C-alpha positions as CSV (number, residue, x, y, z in Angstrom):
1,M,116.8,101.0,-39.5
2,A,115.2,99.3,-42.5
3,G,111.1,99.2,-42.8
4,G,110.9,95.5,-41.9
5,Q,112.5,96.4,-38.6
6,E,109.9,99.1,-37.7
7,R,107.2,96.8,-38.9
8,V,108.6,94.6,-36.5
9,L,108.4,96.8,-33.7
10,R,105.0,97.8,-34.5
11,R,103.6,94.1,-34.3
12,R,105.5,93.6,-30.8
13,I,103.9,97.1,-29.3
14,R,100.3,96.1,-30.6
15,S,101.0,92.7,-28.9
16,V,101.6,94.6,-25.8
17,Q,99.0,96.8,-25.8
18,S,97.1,93.4,-26.7
19,T,98.7,91.6,-23.2
20,R,98.3,95.2,-21.2
21,K,94.3,95.0,-22.1
22,I,93.9,91.4,-20.6
23,T,95.8,91.8,-17.6
24,K,93.9,95.2,-17.0
25,A,91.0,93.0,-17.3
26,M,92.0,90.7,-14.9
27,E,93.5,93.4,-12.1
28,L,89.8,94.7,-12.0
29,I,88.3,91.2,-12.2
30,A,90.4,89.9,-9.1
31,A,90.0,93.5,-7.2
32,S,86.1,93.3,-7.7
33,Q,86.6,89.6,-5.9
34,I,88.5,91.0,-2.7
35,P,85.9,92.5,-1.2
36,R,82.8,89.7,-1.6
37,S,85.9,87.1,-0.3
38,L,86.4,89.1,2.6
39,A,82.9,89.8,3.5
40,R,82.3,85.6,3.1
41,I,85.1,85.1,5.8
42,I,83.6,87.7,8.4
43,A,80.6,86.4,8.0
44,N,81.7,82.6,8.2
45,R,83.7,84.0,11.8
46,P,81.2,83.3,14.2
47,Y,80.2,79.7,13.3
48,R,83.9,78.7,13.5
49,L,84.6,80.7,16.8
50,G,81.1,78.6,18.0
51,M,82.3,75.6,17.0
52,Q,85.8,76.1,18.5
53,R,83.8,77.2,22.0
54,I,81.4,74.0,22.0
55,V,84.8,71.7,21.5
56,L,87.1,73.4,24.4
57,D,83.8,73.6,26.6
58,A,83.1,69.5,26.0
59,A,86.6,69.2,26.6
60,L,87.1,70.9,29.9
61,G,83.7,69.5,31.1
62,D,85.5,65.9,30.8
63,P,89.2,66.0,30.2
64,A,90.0,62.3,30.9
65,G,87.3,61.2,28.3
66,A,88.5,64.0,25.7
67,K,92.9,63.3,26.1
68,K,91.6,60.3,24.8
69,L,90.2,61.8,21.5
70,L,92.0,64.6,21.2
71,T,95.7,63.8,21.8
72,L,97.9,63.2,19.2
73,S,99.3,59.4,18.8
74,E,102.3,58.7,19.7
75,K,103.0,56.4,17.3
76,I,101.9,57.9,13.3
77,D,101.3,55.0,10.9
78,T,99.7,57.2,8.2
79,A,98.6,61.0,8.3
80,L,96.4,62.9,5.5
81,V,97.9,65.8,4.1
82,L,95.7,68.2,2.5
83,V,97.3,70.9,-0.2
84,I,94.7,73.9,-1.0
85,T,95.9,75.7,-4.0
86,G,94.4,77.5,-6.9
87,D,92.7,75.9,-10.2
88,R,95.0,78.6,-12.3
89,G,98.2,80.3,-12.3
90,L,99.0,84.3,-13.0
91,S,98.6,84.7,-9.3
92,G,102.0,85.5,-8.3
93,P,103.4,83.1,-5.7
94,Y,99.9,81.8,-4.2
95,N,100.2,78.4,-6.1
96,N,104.1,78.1,-5.7
97,A,104.2,78.6,-2.0
98,S,101.8,76.1,-0.9
99,L,103.2,74.0,-3.1
100,R,106.3,74.0,-1.6
101,A,105.3,73.9,1.6
102,G,103.3,70.9,0.9
103,E,106.3,69.0,-0.8
104,R,108.5,70.1,2.3
105,L,105.7,68.4,4.4
106,V,105.2,65.3,2.8
107,T,109.0,64.7,2.6
108,K,109.6,65.4,5.9
109,L,106.9,62.7,7.1
110,K,108.0,60.2,5.0
111,S,111.7,61.1,6.4
112,E,110.3,59.9,9.7
113,G,108.3,57.2,8.6
114,T,105.3,57.9,8.4
115,Q,102.9,56.6,5.4
116,V,101.5,59.9,3.5
117,Q,98.0,60.3,1.7
118,L,97.6,63.5,-0.5
119,F,94.7,65.0,-1.1
120,C,94.5,68.5,-2.9
121,V,92.5,71.4,-3.6
122,G,93.3,73.2,-7.2
123,K,94.0,71.9,-10.3
124,K,97.6,72.8,-9.9
125,A,98.5,70.9,-6.9
126,A,97.3,67.7,-8.6
127,A,99.3,68.4,-11.6
128,F,101.9,69.5,-9.5
129,F,102.2,66.2,-7.1
130,R,101.4,64.2,-9.5
131,F,104.2,65.7,-12.4
132,R,106.6,64.8,-9.1
133,G,105.3,60.9,-9.2
134,L,103.5,61.7,-5.8
135,D,100.2,59.6,-5.4
136,V,97.3,61.6,-5.2
137,Q,94.5,59.9,-3.5
138,E,91.5,62.4,-4.4
139,S,91.9,65.8,-6.0
140,F,88.7,68.3,-5.7
141,A,88.9,71.2,-8.2
142,G,86.4,73.6,-9.9
143,F,85.3,75.7,-7.1
144,V,88.3,77.1,-5.5
145,D,87.7,80.6,-6.2
146,K,83.9,80.8,-5.2
147,P,84.2,77.9,-2.3
148,T,80.8,76.4,-0.6
149,Y,79.6,75.0,2.7
150,A,78.8,71.4,0.7
151,D,82.5,71.8,-1.0
152,A,84.0,71.6,2.5
153,Q,81.9,68.7,3.9
154,E,82.9,66.8,0.6
155,I,86.2,67.1,1.4
156,A,86.0,66.7,5.2
157,R,83.7,63.4,4.5
158,H,87.5,61.8,2.4
159,L,89.4,63.0,5.6
160,A,87.0,62.0,8.6
161,G,86.4,58.6,7.2
162,P,90.1,56.9,7.2
163,F,91.1,58.8,10.6
164,M,87.3,57.9,12.4
165,S,88.2,54.0,11.3
166,G,92.0,54.4,12.7
167,E,93.1,53.7,9.2
168,A,95.0,57.5,9.8
169,Q,96.6,59.1,12.7
170,Q,96.4,62.4,11.9
171,V,95.4,64.8,9.6
172,L,97.3,67.8,8.7
173,L,96.1,71.2,6.3
174,V,98.4,73.2,3.9
175,S,96.8,76.5,3.1
176,T,97.1,80.1,2.9
177,R,96.0,82.3,5.1
178,Y,94.9,86.3,4.7
179,L,96.6,88.3,7.4
180,S,95.8,91.3,5.2
181,A,95.4,93.1,2.1
182,G,99.5,92.9,1.9
183,S,100.4,89.7,3.9
184,Q,99.0,86.3,2.8
185,A,100.9,83.4,5.0
186,V,101.2,79.7,4.4
187,R,100.6,77.7,7.4
188,V,100.6,74.2,8.1
189,E,97.8,72.9,10.7
190,Q,96.9,69.9,12.2
191,L,92.7,69.3,11.9
192,L,92.8,65.9,13.3
193,P,92.7,65.6,16.5
194,L,91.3,68.4,16.9
195,V,93.8,71.0,18.7
196,I,92.6,72.9,21.8
197,P,94.2,74.4,24.1
198,E,96.8,72.5,26.8
199,L,94.0,70.1,29.0
200,P,94.4,69.7,33.0
201,E,95.8,66.3,33.9
202,P,93.0,64.1,34.6
203,T,91.2,64.7,37.8
204,E,87.7,64.5,38.9
205,P,85.3,66.8,36.7
206,E,84.7,70.2,37.6
207,P,81.1,71.3,37.7
208,L,80.5,73.8,34.2
209,H,79.6,77.5,34.9
210,G,76.3,78.4,32.8
211,Y,73.9,76.6,31.4
212,T,75.9,74.1,29.4
213,E,74.9,70.6,29.6
214,F,75.8,67.7,27.4
215,E,73.7,65.0,26.6
216,P,74.9,62.3,25.4
217,D,78.7,62.0,27.5
218,V,81.1,64.0,26.5
219,K,83.3,61.1,24.4
220,K,80.2,60.6,22.4
221,L,79.3,64.3,21.5
222,L,83.4,65.0,20.8
223,F,83.3,62.0,18.4
224,F,80.4,63.1,16.6
225,L,81.4,67.0,16.4
226,M,84.9,66.0,14.9
227,P,83.6,65.9,11.7
228,R,81.7,69.0,12.1
229,A,84.5,70.7,13.6
230,L,86.4,69.2,10.5
231,E,84.5,70.6,7.9
232,S,83.8,74.1,10.0
233,E,87.9,74.7,9.4
234,I,88.3,73.6,5.6
235,F,85.8,75.7,4.8
236,S,87.6,78.9,6.7
237,A,90.5,77.1,4.8
238,L,88.7,77.5,1.4
239,L,87.3,81.3,2.0
240,E,90.5,82.2,3.3
241,G,92.4,80.9,-0.1
242,A,90.2,82.5,-2.3
243,A,90.9,86.0,-0.6
244,S,94.4,85.1,-0.6
245,F,94.0,84.2,-4.1
246,H,92.2,87.4,-5.5
247,T,94.9,89.3,-4.0
248,S,97.7,87.8,-4.9
249,Q,96.5,88.0,-8.3
250,Q,95.6,91.3,-8.1
251,R,99.0,92.3,-7.0
252,A,100.2,90.3,-10.0
253,M,97.9,91.3,-13.0
254,A,99.2,95.2,-11.8
255,A,102.2,94.7,-12.0
256,A,102.5,92.6,-14.9
257,T,100.2,95.8,-16.3
258,D,103.0,98.3,-15.3
259,N,105.5,96.4,-16.8
260,A,103.5,96.6,-20.3
261,D,103.1,100.1,-19.9
262,E,106.8,100.5,-19.9
263,L,107.7,98.1,-22.5
264,G,105.3,99.6,-24.6
265,Q,106.8,103.0,-24.1
266,T,110.6,101.5,-24.7
267,L,109.4,99.9,-27.9
268,T,107.5,103.3,-29.3
269,R,110.7,105.3,-28.2
270,V,113.0,102.8,-30.7
271,M,110.6,102.8,-33.5
272,N,110.5,106.7,-33.0
273,R,114.1,107.1,-33.1
274,A,114.2,104.3,-36.0
275,R,112.2,106.2,-38.2
276,Q,113.8,109.3,-37.4
277,D,116.8,107.9,-38.2
278,S,115.3,106.4,-41.6
279,I,114.0,109.9,-42.4
280,T,117.3,111.4,-41.8
281,T,118.9,109.1,-44.0
282,E,116.5,109.5,-46.8
283,I,117.0,113.3,-46.4
284,M,121.0,112.8,-46.9
285,E,120.6,110.9,-49.7
286,I,118.6,113.3,-51.5
287,V,120.9,116.5,-50.8
288,G,123.4,113.9,-51.9
289,G,121.8,113.5,-55.3
290,A,121.1,117.4,-55.4
291,E,124.3,117.5,-55.4
292,A,125.7,115.8,-57.5
293,L,123.3,116.6,-60.0
294,R,124.4,120.4,-59.7
295,S,127.7,119.3,-59.5
296,G,127.2,117.7,-63.2
297,K,125.6,120.6,-64.5
């Protein structure tokens, strides 16, 4: 093989080695972020469960009043869809799975005659839907890796307003839920009206056991709790999305690092073989020249 081709192989090997350093660094960074994200999910769990329990207790305290606020309308003219993705790529199927699920949901709702207003979390979601000609009502970015409760409050404020005013009849969420280190699943969930276990048919309210007492009445209380419960659910989705993103990125970068190692070894073998061929050819030329000189003498 000519020396020029050998130089090309050397450049490719150096390029692969440089890429491997980047992917390895990203793998280590993502791996370091996973325990922190999981710790935040665990720390948030009591508040989320407490909020769900309060809503359930209030609904059971006055099933007739609760049904008016927690029952999905028969006709949905407008639905708000919140899609949560990442700000960056290089994270395996994390972004693509949420985006495809969100696209299918929007298509389904529109086919049923429902007007859809899109809200996106993460730069990838906003770019994806705008590229497909879909209007994005509001987009949020810059905090997906490390979301705060203030971020969830800001998102909830944009979603709760149209629902409370009656402009929208349903709020849906598309996000990735963290199940385990090896399993993350994209889910479509209803945020508003609040989803609670099946309520009994309206009857005389039964006295509550324990020390639960509602002031003001259940209807006013649920009207106040709706935005708070919405904030809690969005914050939980953001935390699980961050953990899923880091886990997916760690796996993707580990695979990329392994591929870089394998490609580097393959290119090194090819270059060594080419060098051996080149040396063998030169030796044969030298031997042939020596034989020609000896024959001439």
